[in-house]
KOLSEDREN-220243 format. One record per residue (C-alpha): x, y, z. Coordinates in Angstrom, 2 decimals. Last residue first. Example, Ala and Ser with C-alpha at 12.3 -4.5 7.8 and 13.67 -1.06 7.14 Angstrom:
# residues 2
PT      px      py      pz
PT   13.67   -1.06    7.14
PT   12.30   -4.50    7.80
# end
This chain:
# residues 679
PT      px      py      pz
PT  -25.89  -11.51  -45.41
PT  -24.85  -13.22  -42.26
PT  -22.47  -12.05  -39.52
PT  -20.53  -13.66  -36.55
PT  -18.14  -11.62  -34.46
PT  -15.05  -12.42  -32.42
PT  -13.00  -10.10  -30.16
PT   -9.34   -9.64  -28.84
PT   -8.55  -13.28  -28.50
PT   -5.17  -14.49  -27.30
PT   -3.59  -17.29  -29.35
PT   -1.23  -20.14  -28.26
PT    1.71  -22.31  -29.17
PT    2.99  -24.22  -26.18
PT    6.68  -24.22  -25.19
PT    6.34  -22.11  -22.10
PT    9.49  -20.24  -21.27
PT   12.86  -21.13  -19.65
PT   14.91  -19.93  -22.53
PT   16.04  -22.06  -25.37
PT   12.42  -22.63  -26.33
PT   11.77  -25.42  -28.92
PT    8.24  -25.24  -30.22
PT    4.97  -26.69  -29.21
PT    1.72  -28.04  -30.81
PT   -0.01  -30.70  -28.60
PT   -2.98  -30.79  -31.02
PT   -3.03  -28.02  -33.71
PT   -5.14  -25.03  -32.70
PT   -8.86  -25.39  -33.11
PT  -11.91  -23.17  -32.91
PT  -15.09  -25.23  -33.01
PT  -18.24  -23.51  -34.17
PT  -21.45  -25.07  -33.21
PT  -25.07  -24.59  -34.27
PT  -28.33  -24.88  -32.23
PT  -31.74  -24.39  -33.88
PT  -32.16  -23.91  -37.66
PT  -29.14  -24.89  -39.51
PT  -25.78  -23.65  -40.73
PT  -23.55  -25.22  -43.42
PT  -25.96  -23.96  -45.96
PT  -25.00  -20.47  -44.91
PT  -22.13  -20.59  -47.29
PT  -18.68  -19.72  -45.85
PT  -16.39  -16.80  -45.12
PT  -13.76  -16.99  -42.36
PT  -12.42  -13.47  -41.74
PT   -8.91  -12.95  -40.23
PT   -7.15  -11.00  -37.70
PT   -3.67   -9.89  -36.29
PT   -2.58   -7.72  -33.39
PT    0.98   -7.79  -32.25
PT    0.77   -7.47  -28.50
PT   -1.98   -6.44  -26.11
PT   -2.75   -8.56  -23.05
PT    0.90   -9.16  -22.05
PT    2.38  -10.87  -18.92
PT    5.32  -12.34  -20.62
PT    3.62  -15.78  -20.92
PT    0.62  -14.02  -22.46
PT    2.61  -12.17  -25.14
PT    5.47  -13.81  -26.97
PT    4.19  -12.79  -30.30
PT    4.11  -14.14  -33.84
PT    3.40  -11.98  -36.97
PT    6.61  -12.82  -38.71
PT    5.92  -16.69  -38.43
PT    2.67  -16.31  -40.40
PT   -0.85  -17.21  -39.03
PT   -2.22  -19.73  -41.44
PT   -5.98  -19.57  -41.52
PT   -7.45  -22.96  -42.24
PT  -10.02  -23.56  -45.07
PT  -13.23  -24.39  -43.20
PT  -13.82  -27.63  -41.42
PT  -17.27  -29.04  -41.37
PT  -18.49  -30.52  -38.07
PT  -21.17  -27.99  -37.50
PT  -18.89  -25.19  -38.68
PT  -15.23  -26.08  -37.95
PT  -12.67  -23.35  -37.60
PT   -8.95  -23.99  -38.02
PT   -5.78  -22.16  -37.05
PT   -2.61  -23.30  -38.69
PT    0.55  -21.74  -37.21
PT    3.46  -20.79  -39.58
PT    6.32  -21.65  -37.31
PT    4.27  -24.69  -36.43
PT    6.37  -27.40  -38.11
PT    9.55  -26.06  -36.49
PT   12.59  -27.46  -38.36
PT   12.10  -25.09  -41.17
PT   12.76  -22.16  -38.87
PT   11.33  -18.93  -40.06
PT   12.49  -15.87  -38.05
PT   10.09  -13.17  -36.63
PT   11.94  -13.84  -33.22
PT    9.06  -13.56  -30.76
PT    8.00  -17.16  -30.74
PT    8.51  -18.69  -34.18
PT    6.60  -21.75  -33.10
PT    3.50  -19.48  -33.36
PT    2.42  -17.17  -30.50
PT   -0.54  -15.04  -31.34
PT   -1.58  -11.74  -29.97
PT   -4.67   -9.44  -29.43
PT   -6.40  -11.61  -32.05
PT   -9.38  -10.57  -34.12
PT  -11.53  -13.43  -35.54
PT  -14.35  -12.58  -37.88
PT  -16.92  -15.30  -38.80
PT  -18.59  -14.50  -42.04
PT  -21.86  -16.06  -43.48
PT  -22.72  -15.73  -47.09
PT  -25.70  -16.03  -49.55
PT  -28.79  -16.00  -47.46
PT  -31.97  -17.55  -48.80
PT  -33.01  -18.90  -45.37
PT  -30.31  -18.41  -42.72
PT  -31.69  -15.78  -40.45
PT  -35.23  -16.63  -41.37
PT  -34.90  -20.09  -40.03
PT  -33.90  -19.04  -36.60
PT  -30.38  -19.54  -35.26
PT  -29.06  -20.65  -31.94
PT  -25.47  -20.46  -30.76
PT  -22.75  -22.76  -29.62
PT  -19.05  -21.82  -29.45
PT  -16.54  -24.72  -28.89
PT  -12.80  -24.41  -28.04
PT  -10.36  -27.11  -29.21
PT   -6.68  -27.03  -28.21
PT   -7.20  -27.77  -24.49
PT  -10.27  -29.99  -24.35
PT   -9.15  -32.02  -27.41
PT   -8.18  -35.05  -25.30
PT   -5.86  -33.35  -22.81
PT   -2.23  -32.38  -23.38
PT   -1.37  -31.56  -19.82
PT    2.36  -31.39  -19.42
PT    3.86  -32.10  -16.07
PT    5.35  -29.12  -14.22
PT    1.97  -27.86  -13.13
PT    2.28  -25.10  -10.46
PT    5.84  -24.08  -11.57
PT    5.04  -23.97  -15.27
PT    8.23  -23.04  -17.13
PT    8.32  -26.31  -19.01
PT    5.29  -28.51  -18.51
PT    1.81  -27.02  -18.26
PT   -0.78  -26.60  -20.92
PT   -1.06  -27.75  -24.60
PT   -2.53  -25.96  -27.61
PT   -3.44  -22.88  -25.51
PT   -6.25  -20.30  -25.95
PT   -5.21  -17.52  -23.49
PT   -7.61  -15.06  -21.73
PT  -10.04  -17.78  -21.03
PT  -13.80  -17.64  -22.02
PT  -16.40  -18.77  -19.46
PT  -15.88  -16.36  -16.62
PT  -15.47  -12.79  -18.02
PT  -17.12  -14.01  -21.28
PT  -20.26  -14.95  -19.45
PT  -22.21  -17.66  -20.98
PT  -25.94  -17.51  -21.76
PT  -26.46  -15.53  -24.91
PT  -23.90  -17.33  -26.93
PT  -23.06  -20.56  -25.31
PT  -19.34  -20.93  -24.71
PT  -17.82  -24.49  -24.19
PT  -14.21  -24.09  -23.22
PT  -12.64  -27.26  -22.08
PT  -14.05  -29.95  -19.78
PT  -12.01  -29.26  -16.76
PT  -11.98  -25.56  -17.59
PT  -10.75  -23.52  -14.65
PT   -8.72  -26.40  -13.22
PT   -7.38  -27.52  -16.60
PT   -6.39  -23.82  -17.32
PT   -4.38  -23.23  -14.12
PT   -3.91  -19.52  -13.58
PT   -0.71  -19.04  -11.48
PT    1.23  -20.45  -14.38
PT    0.64  -17.17  -16.36
PT    2.86  -15.06  -14.00
PT    0.83  -12.01  -13.02
PT    0.06   -9.16  -15.32
PT   -2.96  -10.96  -16.64
PT   -4.58  -10.86  -13.24
PT   -4.82   -7.08  -13.02
PT   -3.34   -6.13   -9.65
PT   -5.47   -5.93   -6.56
PT   -3.20   -3.76   -4.43
PT   -4.24   -5.74   -1.33
PT   -3.65   -9.16   -2.76
PT   -6.06  -12.07   -2.91
PT   -8.54   -9.99   -4.82
PT   -6.64  -10.27   -8.02
PT   -8.39   -7.59  -10.16
PT  -10.03   -8.49  -13.56
PT   -7.86   -7.27  -16.46
PT   -7.48  -10.65  -18.02
PT   -7.66  -13.73  -15.93
PT  -11.10  -14.67  -17.49
PT  -11.80  -12.49  -20.40
PT  -12.15   -8.71  -20.79
PT   -8.45   -7.93  -20.99
PT   -7.75   -9.83  -24.18
PT   -6.60   -6.70  -25.96
PT   -6.93   -4.77  -29.26
PT  -10.15   -3.01  -28.15
PT  -12.75   -5.12  -29.93
PT  -14.96   -6.03  -27.12
PT  -15.58   -9.66  -26.45
PT  -17.90  -12.19  -28.13
PT  -20.12  -10.97  -30.90
PT  -23.56  -12.01  -32.26
PT  -25.87  -12.13  -35.18
PT  -24.43   -9.03  -37.05
PT  -26.18   -8.52  -40.29
PT  -23.83   -8.37  -43.12
PT  -20.08   -8.29  -43.76
PT  -19.46   -4.97  -41.94
PT  -16.56   -2.67  -41.50
PT  -17.33    0.14  -39.07
PT  -17.71    3.41  -40.89
PT  -15.15    6.15  -41.01
PT  -15.37    9.57  -42.71
PT  -12.08   11.45  -42.76
PT  -10.90   15.01  -42.92
PT   -7.14   16.10  -42.55
PT   -6.20   19.47  -41.31
PT   -2.56   20.62  -41.33
PT   -1.70   23.54  -39.15
PT    0.62   26.42  -40.07
PT    0.61   28.76  -37.16
PT    3.57   27.04  -35.21
PT    6.25   28.73  -37.25
PT    4.74   32.18  -36.66
PT    7.79   34.08  -35.59
PT   10.14   32.47  -38.08
PT   11.20   29.24  -39.56
PT    9.22   26.81  -41.58
PT    6.17   24.86  -40.63
PT    7.26   21.80  -42.46
PT    4.71   19.92  -44.68
PT    2.70   17.01  -43.53
PT    1.47   14.73  -46.37
PT   -1.06   11.99  -45.83
PT   -0.12    9.53  -48.59
PT   -2.03    6.50  -47.15
PT   -5.46    6.25  -45.61
PT   -6.63    3.58  -43.17
PT   -9.75    3.41  -41.09
PT   -9.61    0.21  -38.95
PT  -11.49   -2.92  -38.20
PT  -14.11   -3.95  -35.65
PT  -15.33   -1.04  -33.50
PT  -16.01   -1.32  -29.75
PT  -12.84    0.49  -28.79
PT  -11.49    2.74  -31.56
PT   -9.19    2.70  -34.52
PT   -7.79    5.27  -36.97
PT   -4.72    4.67  -39.18
PT   -3.21    7.51  -41.21
PT   -0.24    6.56  -43.35
PT    2.46    9.11  -43.61
PT    4.46   11.45  -45.98
PT    6.92   13.79  -44.40
PT    7.58   16.74  -42.24
PT    8.17   15.71  -38.61
PT    5.06   16.07  -36.45
PT    5.59   18.43  -33.44
PT    1.96   18.55  -32.43
PT   -0.78   16.10  -32.92
PT   -4.36   17.36  -32.74
PT   -7.48   15.33  -32.74
PT  -11.24   16.13  -33.41
PT  -14.02   13.61  -33.85
PT  -16.63   15.35  -31.72
PT  -16.17   12.83  -28.87
PT  -12.42   13.59  -28.82
PT   -9.79   11.74  -30.89
PT   -6.54   10.85  -28.86
PT   -3.33   11.37  -30.77
PT   -0.68    9.31  -32.29
PT    2.79    9.80  -33.81
PT    5.42    7.69  -35.58
PT    8.60    8.51  -37.36
PT   10.11    7.14  -40.73
PT   13.78    7.28  -41.38
PT   14.31    3.53  -40.47
PT   11.77    2.43  -43.07
PT   10.84   -1.13  -42.51
PT   10.58   -0.64  -38.71
PT    6.99    0.63  -39.16
PT    5.60   -2.87  -38.95
PT    3.01   -2.27  -36.18
PT    1.92    0.84  -38.08
PT    0.69   -1.38  -40.86
PT    2.51   -0.45  -44.05
PT    2.05    2.14  -46.87
PT    3.41    5.22  -45.35
PT    5.36    4.88  -42.06
PT    3.20    6.13  -39.26
PT    0.55    8.65  -38.20
PT   -2.00    7.14  -35.73
PT   -5.35    8.52  -34.77
PT   -7.07    7.09  -31.70
PT  -10.65    6.53  -30.60
PT  -11.12    5.79  -26.92
PT  -14.76    4.90  -27.60
PT  -16.72    4.33  -30.82
PT  -20.41    3.68  -30.24
PT  -21.48    4.91  -33.65
PT  -18.74    5.15  -36.21
PT  -16.64    8.34  -36.18
PT  -16.79   11.25  -38.58
PT  -13.18   12.33  -38.48
PT  -11.62   15.67  -38.00
PT   -7.86   15.71  -37.90
PT   -5.04   18.09  -37.08
PT   -1.34   18.19  -37.71
PT    1.04   20.60  -35.98
PT    4.33   20.96  -37.95
PT    7.91   19.88  -38.03
PT   11.02   20.94  -39.98
PT   11.18   24.33  -38.19
PT   10.68   22.57  -34.94
PT   14.12   20.88  -35.16
PT   14.67   17.29  -36.39
PT   17.60   15.73  -34.37
PT   19.78   13.81  -36.81
PT   23.05   14.30  -34.77
PT   22.70   16.19  -31.53
PT   25.03   19.12  -31.04
PT   23.54   21.69  -33.53
PT   20.08   20.47  -32.38
PT   20.87   22.01  -28.92
PT   18.88   25.25  -29.32
PT   15.97   23.38  -31.03
PT   15.74   20.99  -28.06
PT   15.67   24.03  -25.70
PT   12.82   25.66  -27.65
PT   10.99   22.31  -27.61
PT   11.14   22.19  -23.86
PT    7.63   20.70  -23.54
PT    5.96   20.51  -27.01
PT    6.25   16.80  -27.05
PT    4.46   16.47  -23.65
PT    5.23   13.93  -20.99
PT    6.57   16.62  -18.71
PT    3.44   16.63  -16.52
PT    4.05   12.95  -15.81
PT    6.90   13.57  -13.54
PT    4.82   15.67  -10.94
PT    2.03   13.07  -11.31
PT    4.58   10.35  -10.32
PT    5.61   12.22   -7.22
PT    2.02   12.58   -6.14
PT    1.28    8.94   -7.10
PT    4.12    7.68   -4.80
PT    2.61    9.51   -1.86
PT    4.36   12.09    0.33
PT    5.19   11.02    3.89
PT    8.44   12.98    4.30
PT    8.50   15.96    1.94
PT    9.19   15.68   -1.83
PT   12.21   15.13   -3.97
PT   12.22   14.67   -7.78
PT   14.44   13.00  -10.36
PT   13.65   13.09  -14.07
PT   15.20   11.00  -16.87
PT   13.91   12.80  -19.83
PT   13.54   11.27  -23.38
PT   14.66   13.06  -26.54
PT   14.83   10.74  -28.29
PT   16.34    8.23  -30.67
PT   18.99    9.09  -33.35
PT   19.04    7.06  -36.37
PT   21.77    6.19  -38.92
PT   21.58    2.95  -40.96
PT   23.63    3.57  -44.18
PT   24.64   -0.03  -44.55
PT   22.18   -2.24  -42.83
PT   20.97   -2.67  -39.29
PT   17.59   -4.35  -39.56
PT   14.78   -2.91  -37.69
PT   12.79   -4.75  -34.90
PT    9.45   -6.40  -35.26
PT    6.97   -6.69  -32.45
PT    6.92   -9.95  -30.58
PT    6.33   -9.05  -27.02
PT   10.03   -8.94  -26.13
PT   10.94   -7.76  -29.61
PT   13.13   -4.83  -28.63
PT   13.93   -1.23  -29.55
PT   14.18    1.86  -27.46
PT   13.55    0.26  -24.07
PT   14.13    3.16  -21.70
PT   14.47    1.12  -18.56
PT   14.35    2.07  -14.92
PT   16.08   -0.88  -13.08
PT   14.42   -2.18   -9.95
PT   11.85   -3.84  -12.22
PT   10.83   -0.97  -14.48
PT    9.59   -0.30  -17.92
PT    9.59   -3.35  -20.08
PT    7.79   -3.28  -23.38
PT    4.61   -2.69  -25.30
PT    3.86   -1.68  -28.78
PT    0.24   -1.00  -29.15
PT    0.81    2.73  -29.75
PT    3.14    2.35  -32.69
PT    5.68   -0.35  -33.26
PT    8.86    1.58  -33.34
PT   10.36    4.39  -31.13
PT   11.44    7.79  -32.70
PT    8.10    9.47  -32.30
PT    7.56    8.79  -28.60
PT    8.44   12.19  -27.04
PT    8.05   13.32  -23.49
PT    8.27    9.68  -22.34
PT    9.53   10.56  -18.84
PT   11.79    7.92  -17.23
PT   11.36    8.58  -13.53
PT   13.53    8.35  -10.39
PT   11.39    9.61   -7.46
PT   12.29   10.73   -3.92
PT   10.69   10.93   -0.52
PT   12.37   12.74    2.31
PT   13.25   10.98    5.49
PT   16.45   12.94    6.02
PT   19.19   10.62    4.68
PT   16.84    8.27    2.78
PT   16.15    4.77    3.78
PT   12.56    4.85    5.10
PT   11.81    7.89    2.89
PT    9.27    6.26    0.63
PT   11.74    5.99   -2.27
PT    9.99    5.62   -5.61
PT   11.24    4.08   -8.82
PT   10.15    4.60  -12.39
PT    7.39    5.36  -14.87
PT    6.32    8.39  -16.89
PT    3.68    8.91  -19.67
PT    2.70    5.45  -20.70
PT   -0.70    4.23  -21.92
PT   -0.08    4.43  -25.56
PT    3.32    2.79  -25.15
PT    1.58   -0.55  -24.20
PT    2.71   -1.72  -20.73
PT    5.38   -3.79  -19.07
PT    5.38   -3.86  -15.23
PT    4.31   -7.48  -14.78
PT    7.06   -8.37  -17.24
PT    9.84   -7.79  -14.84
PT    8.59  -10.81  -12.94
PT    7.73  -11.44   -9.31
PT    5.43  -14.21   -8.28
PT    3.23  -14.53   -5.13
PT    1.55  -11.27   -6.12
PT    0.99   -7.57   -5.32
PT    0.35   -6.42   -1.75
PT    1.26   -9.25    0.69
PT    3.68  -10.89   -1.75
PT    5.43   -7.49   -2.56
PT    5.45   -6.60    1.26
PT    7.50   -9.80    1.93
PT    5.60  -11.60    4.68
PT    4.99  -14.71    2.63
PT    8.69  -15.40    1.93
PT    8.51  -18.93    0.58
PT    5.75  -17.66   -1.78
PT    8.11  -15.52   -3.70
PT    8.13  -17.62   -6.89
PT   10.52  -15.91   -9.32
PT   10.34  -14.78  -12.97
PT   13.23  -13.43  -15.12
PT   12.78  -16.41  -17.58
PT   10.47  -18.84  -15.80
PT   10.04  -20.48  -12.47
PT   13.16  -19.36  -10.67
PT   12.88  -20.54   -7.15
PT   12.92  -17.86   -4.53
PT   14.75  -18.53   -1.29
PT   18.11  -17.23   -2.53
PT   16.31  -14.01   -3.50
PT   15.80  -13.04    0.12
PT   18.19  -10.04    0.08
PT   16.10   -9.02   -3.02
PT   13.30   -7.72   -0.67
PT   10.65   -7.27   -3.23
PT    9.97   -3.70   -4.34
PT    6.68   -2.24   -3.26
PT    3.94   -2.12   -5.88
PT    2.63    0.02   -8.78
PT    0.21   -0.29  -11.61
PT   -2.83    1.98  -11.84
PT   -0.86    5.29  -12.25
PT    1.65    3.79  -14.65
PT    4.76    1.64  -14.47
PT    5.45    2.02  -10.86
PT    8.22    0.72   -8.49
PT    8.60    0.93   -4.77
PT   11.25    1.05   -2.05
PT   14.37    2.73   -3.48
PT   16.83    3.81   -0.75
PT   18.64    0.48   -0.88
PT   21.23    2.01   -3.40
PT   22.48   -0.17   -6.13
PT   20.93    1.90   -8.94
PT   20.49    0.97  -12.53
PT   19.17    3.78  -14.68
PT   19.19    1.86  -18.08
PT   19.07    3.02  -21.72
PT   18.10    0.48  -24.20
PT   18.56   -0.93  -27.62
PT   17.55   -4.50  -28.19
PT   17.17   -6.71  -31.34
PT   18.61   -4.12  -33.66
PT   18.69   -6.70  -36.38
PT   21.81   -7.98  -38.03
PT   24.81   -6.70  -40.05
PT   23.74   -6.38  -43.71
PT   25.96   -4.17  -45.97
PT   29.11   -6.12  -45.13
PT   31.69   -4.49  -47.43
PT   29.70   -1.34  -47.84
PT   29.83   -0.59  -43.98
PT   28.29    2.50  -42.60
PT   26.42    1.72  -39.31
PT   25.00    4.39  -36.94
PT   23.02    4.06  -33.73
PT   22.17    7.10  -31.72
PT   20.80    7.70  -28.23
PT   19.34   10.94  -26.88
PT   18.86   11.87  -23.19
PT   17.58   14.94  -21.31
PT   18.82   14.47  -17.78
PT   16.86   15.62  -14.69
PT   16.70   18.12  -11.81
PT   16.06   21.40  -13.62
PT   16.90   24.86  -12.68
PT   19.75   25.21  -15.23
PT   19.46   22.60  -17.85
PT   21.23   19.25  -17.96
PT   22.03   17.29  -21.15
PT   22.96   13.71  -21.62
PT   23.89   12.20  -24.98
PT   24.85    8.64  -25.95
PT   26.28    7.35  -29.14
PT   26.72    3.95  -30.70
PT   28.80    3.33  -33.75
PT   28.96    0.23  -35.91
PT   32.45   -0.43  -37.31
PT   32.00   -4.31  -37.39
PT   34.90   -5.79  -35.40
PT   35.70   -2.41  -33.76
PT   32.40   -1.70  -32.10
PT   32.80    2.13  -32.13
PT   32.10    4.40  -29.26
PT   30.54    7.89  -28.78
PT   29.84    9.74  -25.57
PT   28.27   13.24  -25.82
PT   27.98   15.41  -22.68
PT   25.72   18.48  -22.24
PT   25.55   21.69  -20.29
PT   22.68   24.21  -20.25
PT   21.99   27.89  -19.43
PT   18.55   29.20  -19.76
PT   17.93   32.40  -21.79
PT   14.85   30.98  -23.52
PT   16.79   30.51  -26.77
PT   19.31   28.20  -25.08
PT   22.47   29.24  -23.29
PT   25.61   27.18  -23.73
PT   27.80   24.45  -22.60
PT   28.87   21.21  -24.30
PT   31.40   18.44  -23.46
PT   32.48   15.92  -26.09
PT   33.74   12.43  -25.41
PT   35.22    9.71  -27.57
PT   35.24    6.04  -26.57
PT   37.61    3.57  -27.87
PT   36.40    0.26  -26.42
PT   34.81    0.67  -22.98
PT   32.13    3.35  -23.65
PT   29.64    1.21  -25.49
PT   27.91   -1.73  -23.73
PT   27.59   -4.67  -26.05
PT   25.27   -7.65  -26.15
PT   25.08  -10.16  -28.92
PT   28.04  -11.70  -30.75
PT   27.12  -10.36  -34.18
PT   26.46   -6.90  -32.48
PT   23.07   -5.45  -31.75
PT   21.91   -6.46  -28.30
PT   22.43   -2.88  -26.95
PT   23.73   -0.79  -24.11
PT   23.33    2.83  -23.11
PT   23.72    4.38  -19.65
PT   21.40    6.28  -17.26
PT   23.10    5.08  -15.26
PT   25.35    3.53  -12.68
PT   25.33    1.73   -9.27
PT   24.67   -1.73  -10.80
PT   26.70   -3.25  -13.76
PT   29.07   -4.94  -11.39
PT   28.86   -3.17   -8.08
PT   28.90    0.58   -8.29
PT   28.10    2.33   -5.07
PT   24.80    4.06   -4.61
PT   22.72    5.58   -7.46
PT   20.53    8.34   -5.99
PT   23.08    9.91   -3.59
PT   21.11   12.56   -1.69
PT   22.74   15.98   -1.35
PT   19.91   17.94   -2.91
PT   19.88   15.40   -5.81
PT   23.07   13.49   -6.49
PT   23.69   11.23   -9.48
PT   27.12    9.74  -10.00
PT   28.64    7.10  -12.37
PT   26.81    7.90  -15.63
PT   28.39    5.64  -18.10
PT   31.25    5.79  -20.68
PT   33.23    3.21  -18.76
PT   36.70    4.76  -18.33
PT   35.49    8.27  -18.84
PT   32.98    8.08  -15.94
PT   30.11   10.44  -16.61
PT   29.25   12.71  -13.59
PT   25.92   14.13  -12.33
PT   25.00   16.82   -9.87
PT   21.52   18.33   -9.19
PT   20.41   21.01   -6.76
PT   22.47   24.14   -7.42
PT   23.41   23.08  -10.89
PT   25.83   20.32  -12.12
PT   27.20   18.55  -15.07
PT   30.56   16.82  -14.78
PT   32.75   14.82  -17.27
PT   35.10   12.37  -15.51
PT   38.59   10.89  -15.24
PT   41.13   13.64  -16.23
PT   38.56   16.33  -15.38
PT   35.93   17.97  -17.52
PT   33.54   20.72  -16.67
PT   29.92   21.90  -17.13
PT   28.46   24.07  -14.53
PT   24.92   25.58  -14.39
PT   24.44   28.24  -11.80
PT   21.06   28.27  -10.26
PT   17.76   30.12  -10.70
PT   15.44   27.20   -9.66
PT   12.50   26.15  -11.84
PT    9.47   25.16   -9.72
PT    8.92   21.65   -8.57
PT   10.53   22.01   -5.13
PT    8.60   25.34   -4.41
PT    5.24   23.63   -4.95
PT    6.37   20.68   -2.82
PT    7.36   23.01    0.06
PT    4.14   24.90   -0.17
PT    2.24   21.71    0.07
PT    4.33   20.55    2.97
PT    3.66   23.76    4.90
PT   -0.04   23.46    4.32
PT   -0.14   19.89    5.63
PT   -1.11   17.12    3.23
PT    1.55   14.44    3.23
PT   -0.28   11.77    1.20
PT   -0.31    8.39    2.93
PT    2.31    5.79    1.87
PT    1.41    3.41   -0.91
PT    0.02    0.05   -0.03
# end
């Protein structure tokens, strides 16, 4: 449970003052061993021997702790991007630059650039850190460049991340978003926790651990992953129990811009687990990653690592709200324009514009979103053009959306909304630069659209809510009442939800009678248990009750008489084929391309083949929204009959893949929504 909010008048005044800009002297200096940035409240150092931040001090409080291995440092950059795997730049032949200046608002700033080359291939990684006068955080950029005509294809950018990795015991809680936070487990007891899955531990042997009492019996970094649409700021909180004067502190990664990431608003990734991540590129949940080829040169950012201090007793949500206010692409735009000369590839405001939309939305649309992304492709695949950026904005009830700071270019517009099947898609949306000068923000681009929900006839029924997630089903977003914070169940290690116990006879869903929150599981497995299942280590294959799910529904004669087509639409929040999250075809895996079959009253329809490059590792990594896919099964209504009908949804029996890590081997799908129509 979070500490009580400190609410005295004095404390409120103190907190207000603590969040206001402070007129302080900004210093940027270099010694033989370090580069240093500091103002009156905040001090940071970059260690020249390692290329990482080695000191962070806010109002006299050490935020990092002593270095121990890779802990006690950051924010620092590393990647899984070399032929041999992981590499942390800064330890080969690093180059450093120190910057100082005054931005267009009259505020002093200092900056540090670290660049290092991976000598076997020539690829370059750069990290930038900037500090402004009066601020208590670091503005960060990260760059990857590869210029090699001899070896034009290197590999994929499987992981690129910036890490704030403290060793200090001051940090007591972690938070990914407003509704998902918890106390940190006591890692001194880690020797008593069995490893049940990749980066997942069973904490039930220490039942008095605050994490067990409040959050779950299992701890995994995936519990704190979230779709990027939902993220503003996330990080660590210190409740004052281990700080020098009892004050509370926060260490936050603020997503003030999201345009240089990949995968769009449904992309999800790790945020915090004791480390505060900025996961720039990864395929944890199955999204694609860009290939590093000759000419690849992209700078990611800015993002803002922000550190705040509040009075004793302040609440984690109060410090989070303070950080989240900076999650705005227009915040500090003048400053970023001023440092553009130092940051390779940064696009200044003069080459951006404000884009506006008005759309006539379908009836019942909720949480509508407009997405600008790479032209001509699904926004989930926007890694194909490494110069393309991505943007999205909420659409209000009247159909208006505004997206500021859009890089000039040609985009695909995609619109989607809760309750609505399908998307609105329009290519060749041109955004022209606003230009320089006093009125550079006055030029606004207005796009008009009329969107109607896709339909294949009269809707007979639907299961679930089309919202790109499996949250509405059993063990989805329903709260876990056994723990005081009542986390969403899908966030907890999947092995805690035993499918054969929940569905001893399999899934049999009767339209109009069954309850999707109780009678439809959040994961449709091919086989359950076995590897990486702590609760059920023996595989349960079943006799068709795992891989086959049945939907029964009644029809009247006039619903099928003299009709010409029936359509069964399946939208998936994610699907794991035998390709896992790699997007690589392996001929030795018979289910790399996964066959999904629908039977209508005993008659099999042509299978849907879910391709290897649309595979996710979603549910087993605590995901409810991953790479969305869908399909329409069309057939003649003569397969239907008056009275009760049955659809059987089938995955291949006992279908698995080889998993080198400790992860579930079963293939599976996670449903977004299903709909049955006749015309």
